[in-house]
C-alpha positions in Angstrom: 0.4 0.2 0.2 2.0 3.3 -0.9 0.2 4.9 2.2 2.2 8.0 1.0 0.4 8.7 -2.2 -2.6 8.4 -0.3 -2.2 11.1 1.9 -0.9 13.5 -0.6 -4.2 13.1 -2.4 -6.3 12.9 0.6 -4.5 16.6 1.3 -4.9 18.1 -2.3 -9.3 16.9 -1.9 -9.2 18.9 1.4 -10.0 15.5 3.4 -7.2 14.8 5.4 -7.5 12.0 7.7 -8.4 13.2 11.1 -6.5 11.9 14.2 -6.9 12.6 18.4 -4.0 11.9 20.9 -4.5 11.3 24.8 -1.2 12.2 26.7 1.2 14.2 25.6 4.4 12.0 26.6 7.9 11.4 25.2 6.1 9.0 22.9 3.1 11.4 22.1 5.3 14.2 21.0 7.9 12.7 19.2 5.0 11.5 16.9 3.1 15.0 16.8 7.1 16.0 16.0 6.4 14.0 12.3 2.6 14.9 12.1 3.5 18.7 11.7 5.7 17.1 8.2 3.2 14.4 6.8 0.4 15.5 4.1 -3.1 14.5 4.9 -2.8 14.4 8.1 -4.6 16.7 10.9 -3.7 16.7 14.6 -7.7 17.4 15.7 -7.3 17.5 19.2 -5.1 16.9 21.8 -5.6 15.9 25.9 -3.0 16.1 28.4 -3.4 16.1 32.5 -1.2 19.2 31.8 -2.5 21.3 29.4 0.8 23.6 29.7 2.8 20.9 29.1 1.0 19.9 26.1 1.1 22.9 24.4 5.3 23.7 25.4 6.1 20.1 23.9 4.0 21.3 20.8 6.5 24.4 20.4 9.5 22.2 21.4 8.7 20.4 18.0 8.1 23.1 15.6 4.6 23.7 16.2 4.0 27.6 15.8 1.0 28.9 18.4 -1.1 29.4 15.7 -1.6 26.0 14.7 -2.7 24.4 17.9 -4.6 27.6 19.4 -8.4 26.5 18.5 -10.8 27.3 21.3 -12.5 24.1 20.9 -12.4 20.8 18.6 -15.3 22.1 16.0 -13.2 25.1 15.6 -10.2 22.7 15.3 -12.4 20.7 12.9 -13.6 23.9 10.7 -10.3 25.7 10.4 -7.4 22.6 10.3 -5.7 23.4 13.7 -5.7 21.5 16.9 -7.0 22.1 20.1 -5.7 21.2 23.2 -7.5 19.6 26.8 -7.2 18.0 29.1 -10.3 16.0 28.9 -9.6 12.8 27.1 -13.1 12.7 26.2 -13.5 15.9 24.3 -11.2 14.3 21.9 -13.1 11.3 22.0 -16.4 12.8 20.7 -14.8 14.8 18.5 -16.4 15.8 15.6 -14.7 14.3 12.7 -12.5 12.2 14.5 -11.5 8.8 12.9 -8.1 7.4 15.2 -7.4 7.8 18.3 -3.7 7.5 19.6 -4.0 6.1 23.6 -0.7 7.2 24.8 -1.1 7.4 28.6 1.1 4.3 29.7 -1.2 3.9 32.6 -3.5 0.4 32.2 -6.9 1.7 33.1 -6.5 4.5 31.6 -6.0 3.1 28.6 -8.5 0.2 28.5 -11.6 3.4 29.1 -10.5 5.2 26.4 -9.8 2.1 24.0 -14.0 1.3 25.0 -15.1 4.7 24.7 -13.5 4.8 21.4 -15.1 1.7 20.1 -18.5 2.9 21.2 -17.6 6.3 19.1 -16.6 4.0 16.1 -13.1 5.5 16.4 -10.1 3.5 15.7 -7.5 2.9 18.0 -3.5 2.9 17.7 -2.7 1.6 21.5 0.7 2.8 22.4 -0.1 2.1 26.1 1.1 -1.7 25.6 0.4 -2.0 29.4 -3.1 -1.7 29.1 -2.3 -4.2 25.5 -0.9 -6.7 28.2 -3.5 -6.4 30.7 -6.5 -7.3 28.8 -5.0 -6.8 25.0 -7.1 -9.7 23.7 -10.6 -8.6 25.1 -10.0 -5.3 23.7 -9.3 -6.6 20.0 -12.5 -8.5 20.2 -14.4 -5.6 21.2 -12.8 -3.6 18.4 -14.2 -6.0 15.8 -17.6 -6.3 17.5 -17.5 -2.7 16.8 -16.2 -2.9 13.3 -13.0 -0.6 14.0 -9.2 -1.2 14.2 -7.6 -1.6 17.4 -3.6 -1.4 16.7 -0.2 -2.3 18.5 2.0 1.1 17.6 4.5 1.3 15.0 7.8 2.2 16.0 7.6 0.7 19.2 9.1 -2.8 19.4 6.4 -5.3 19.3 4.5 -3.6 16.7 7.8 -3.6 14.5 8.4 -7.4 15.6 5.1 -8.7 14.4 5.8 -7.3 11.2 9.0 -9.2 11.2 6.8 -12.6 12.3 4.0 -12.0 9.5 6.8 -11.5 7.1 9.2 -14.6 8.1 5.3 -16.4 7.9 4.5 -14.8 4.3 7.3 -16.2 3.2 6.8 -20.0 4.1 9.7 -19.9 7.3 8.7 -21.2 10.6 9.2 -18.7 13.5 11.8 -20.2 15.9 11.7 -17.3 17.9 11.0 -13.5 17.9 11.8 -10.4 19.9 14.2 -7.5 21.0 17.3 -6.5 22.5 17.8 -4.7 25.7 20.5 -4.0 28.6 20.3 -6.5 30.9 22.1 -8.2 34.4 20.2 -10.2 36.9 20.9 -8.0 39.5 18.7 -5.2 37.6 15.5 -6.9 38.9 16.3 -5.3 42.0 17.2 -1.7 40.4 14.0 1.0 41.9 13.9 4.8 41.0 16.4 5.9 43.8 19.3 3.4 41.4 18.6 3.6 38.2 20.5 6.1 37.1 23.3 4.8 38.4 23.2 1.7 35.8 22.0 4.8 33.2 25.7 6.8 33.8 23.9 9.5 34.7 23.7 11.8 37.7 19.5 12.3 39.0 20.0 15.9 38.3 21.3 15.4 34.4 18.1 13.1 33.9 15.9 15.9 35.7 17.0 18.6 33.2 16.3 15.8 30.1 13.0 15.1 31.4 13.6 11.7 31.7 11.0 9.5 34.1 12.8 7.6 36.8 10.2 5.2 37.3 9.2 4.9 32.9 13.6 3.9 32.7 13.7 2.0 35.7 11.0 0.0 33.8 13.3 -0.4 31.2 15.8 -1.5 33.4 14.4 -3.6 36.1 12.8 -6.2 33.4 9.5 -5.3 33.6 9.1 -3.2 29.8 10.6 -6.3 28.3 7.9 -8.8 30.3 5.1 -6.5 29.4 6.3 -6.0 25.4 6.7 -9.3 25.1 3.7 -10.4 26.3 1.6 -8.8 23.8 4.1 -10.3 20.9 2.9 -13.7 22.4 -0.6 -12.6 22.0 -0.5 -11.2 18.9 2.0 -13.6 17.1 0.6 -16.9 18.3 4.0 -17.0 20.1 4.9 -19.1 23.2 6.6 -17.4 26.5 9.0 -19.5 28.1 8.2 -21.5 30.8 10.4 -20.4 33.4 10.2 -16.9 32.1 12.6 -14.8 29.6 16.4 -16.1 29.9 17.5 -12.8 28.8 20.5 -14.1 26.7 23.5 -12.3 26.1 23.9 -12.4 21.9 25.0 -10.2 19.5 23.8 -9.5 15.8 26.4 -12.2 14.1 25.0 -14.8 16.7 20.8 -14.7 16.4 20.9 -17.8 14.9 23.1 -19.7 16.5 22.0 -18.8 19.9 17.5 -18.3 19.1 17.2 -22.3 18.6 16.0 -24.8 20.5 18.6 -26.7 22.8 18.7 -29.9 21.2 20.3 -28.1 18.3 22.7 -26.5 20.1 20.4 -23.0 21.3 18.6 -21.9 24.1 14.9 -22.4 23.3 13.2 -24.7 25.3 11.2 -24.9 21.9 10.5 -23.5 18.8 8.0 -20.3 18.6 8.3 -18.4 21.6 9.4 -15.2 22.4 12.8 -14.1 24.0 15.0 -10.9 24.6 18.7 -11.0 24.6 20.8 -9.0 26.5 23.1 -6.3 25.2 25.5 -7.4 28.4 27.5 -10.6 29.6 27.1 -11.9 32.9 30.1 -10.4 34.1 28.9 -6.6 32.7 31.0 -6.7 29.7 29.6 -5.5 26.2 28.3 -7.9 23.8 29.9 -7.7 20.6 27.8 -6.1 18.1 24.8 -5.5 20.8 21.0 -5.3 19.4 20.1 -3.4 22.4 17.8 -1.2 20.5 16.5 -2.9 18.2 14.2 -6.3 17.4 14.7 -9.6 15.3 12.8 -13.1 13.8 15.0 -16.2 13.8 13.2 -19.0 11.6 14.2 -22.2 9.7 14.9 -23.5 6.1 12.0 -25.6 5.5 14.1 -28.2 3.5 17.6 -28.6 2.1 17.0 -26.7 -0.9 16.2 -23.5 1.3 19.5 -24.6 3.4 21.7 -24.6 0.2 19.7 -21.1 -1.4 20.8 -19.7 2.2 24.6 -20.5 1.5 24.2 -19.7 -2.2 23.0 -15.6 -1.5 24.9 -15.2 1.6 22.9 -15.6 4.6 23.7 -15.5 7.8 22.9 -18.8 9.2 23.7 -21.0 12.3 26.8 -24.1 11.9 24.2 -26.4 10.8 23.2 -23.6 7.9 19.2 -24.4 8.9 18.7 -21.5 11.1 18.3 -17.8 9.8 17.8 -14.7 11.5 16.0 -11.6 10.5 17.2 -7.9 12.5 16.5 -4.7 12.7 19.3 -2.6 14.5 16.6 0.1 16.2 13.0 1.5 16.9 12.2 5.2 16.1 9.1 5.4 18.5 7.2 7.9 18.3 8.8 8.9 14.9 7.1 5.9 13.1 3.9 5.4 14.5 2.0 7.7 12.0 2.5 4.3 10.4 0.0 3.2 12.1 -2.3 5.7 12.0 -2.0 5.7 8.8 -2.8 1.7 8.2 -5.9 2.4 10.9 -7.9 4.8 9.1 -7.1 4.7 5.4 -6.6 0.6 5.1 -8.7 -0.8 8.3 -5.5 -2.9 9.4 -3.9 -2.7 12.4 0.4 -2.8 12.7 -0.3 -6.1 15.0 -3.1 -6.6 17.4 -3.7 -9.4 19.7 -5.2 -12.4 18.9 -5.0 -14.6 21.9 -4.5 -15.0 25.6 -1.6 -16.6 25.9 1.2 -14.9 28.1 0.7 -12.8 31.3 2.8 -10.7 32.8 2.8 -11.4 36.8 3.9 -8.5 39.8 7.2 -10.6 41.4 8.9 -9.1 44.4 11.6 -7.2 44.2 12.9 -7.3 47.7 11.0 -9.0 51.2 7.4 -7.0 51.7 5.5 -7.1 54.7 1.6 -7.2 55.1 0.6 -3.6 55.2 2.6 -2.5 52.6 1.6 -0.5 49.0 2.9 -1.7 45.8 3.7 1.1 43.4 3.5 -0.9 40.4 5.9 -0.7 37.1 9.2 0.5 37.4 8.5 1.3 41.3 10.3 0.4 44.6 8.2 -3.1 45.4 7.7 -5.2 42.6 9.0 -5.8 38.8 7.2 -7.8 36.4 7.5 -11.4 35.0 6.5 -13.1 31.7 4.3 -15.9 32.3 1.8 -18.3 30.6 -1.3 -16.9 30.8 -2.6 -21.1 31.8 -0.1 -21.0 34.5 -0.7 -17.3 35.8 -4.8 -17.8 35.7 -4.2 -21.1 37.2 -2.4 -19.8 40.2 -4.5 -16.6 40.7 -1.4 -14.3 40.2 -1.4 -10.5 40.0 -0.9 -9.2 36.7 1.5 -6.3 36.9 -1.2 -3.7 35.7 -3.2 -3.9 38.5 -0.1 -3.9 41.0 -0.7 -0.4 41.4 -2.0 1.6 45.2 -3.0 -2.2 46.0 -2.4 -3.2 49.5 -0.2 -6.4 50.5 -1.8 -8.6 53.8 1.0 -11.4 54.4 4.7 -11.6 53.8 5.7 -11.3 50.6 9.7 -13.4 50.0 11.9 -11.2 47.1 11.4 -13.1 43.6 8.1 -14.5 44.7 5.0 -14.1 42.4 2.1 -12.1 44.1 -1.4 -13.8 44.2 -4.9 -11.8 44.4 -5.4 -13.4 47.6 -2.3 -11.8 49.0 -3.1 -8.4 48.7 -6.3 -5.7 49.3 -7.7 -4.8 45.9 -10.7 -2.6 44.8 -12.4 -5.2 42.7 -15.3 -2.0 41.7 -12.3 -0.6 38.7 -13.5 -1.0 35.3 -9.6 -2.5 34.9 -9.9 -4.9 37.7 -13.3 -5.9 36.0 -12.3 -5.5 32.9 -9.8 -8.3 33.2 -11.8 -10.9 34.8 -13.9 -10.5 31.7 -11.1 -11.5 29.8 -10.3 -14.5 31.7 -13.1 -15.7 32.0 -13.8 -15.3 27.9 -10.6 -16.5 27.5 -10.2 -19.4 29.5 -6.5 -20.2 29.3 -6.8 -22.5 32.5 -9.0 -25.0 30.4 -8.1 -23.8 26.8 -11.4 -22.8 26.3 -11.7 -19.7 23.9 
């Protein structure tokens, strides 16, 4: 599909694709910087709890004040400008709105906003992968029932991985593993917002000056974000999470095919068809040569000796048997690429990755010994990190998803490294997120396999 030509045509006809953004943080701001230069795209409205911050972000990315001074969504629709509000409902309900980007990063907010969009016939691009990991499969079903698109966010690693998986399968290859790179050492699971900058080699004042959020960056470091993203990939691509969680094997781009193959063939995978994350550090802290810290990969298998020979004839990098190979992308551009998802949803009616099954879950796991009465602070905080787990195991044992592990109080002692159960916490069962999650568990029933 030639997106650019279609956008040019819509621009010339005065019929731009009208888009709304909820959450003007880093990801959303990166999108806004590119939307400014994309013909046929009209950012109709933006919602952020801090309207002043949203305006400042627009100014930083090159927008002029005249471009975002609309006093209402109706005014913005009429004159092609952008309306800024602190009310997400105004964005969702704006006349002419076609695609809404949910970029708050708050699981409950993501679920609530997505459901409201479906009711108003709006396509949703879910930057909020936390919401997708918590309840994406049921959100996707609801979107399909409403005849709208629910999509992963292109530019973020899960959507790019899903694209590579689709490429491999469309070529007739069996996918062996898919995932991403990151900076990982086992001790990072204990990292907190107080220690995170030491691991990144930054002073706290340097991070603050750059507008870097300690809790968010700690989620990347302590393994939670990797677990969340791989749950999203597993659920979207029909891949399995490893039985014992992510291994984070040290691996560079030259060794992808050698490492990401089954143990029976000399690799690290328990089985074919799994997600995995590779580390840019050896366990002793040494950097991995030619690492893939910022990139994504898919490993795949030659289905015949003929294809194996083709690999050899055309210079394809393989493992030592010649049967396994891997494709990788060395970087991802976050919100700078998000327009691809917006255009795919709004013009072609297709997602750039979407949850199709409930295979994987992310479970709240203690970072240290925790005592009764302590309040969990969720993703990237001081108390828990997220561990990837099969949905059947998670639901069968009553484990607490990381997306519901903020603001809940422990009722009992939890040992360091122990997965936390619903029965271990006092939790408000009346919240939309809790109820929707329970509804998804019942609808997909991963324990018995009934769907």
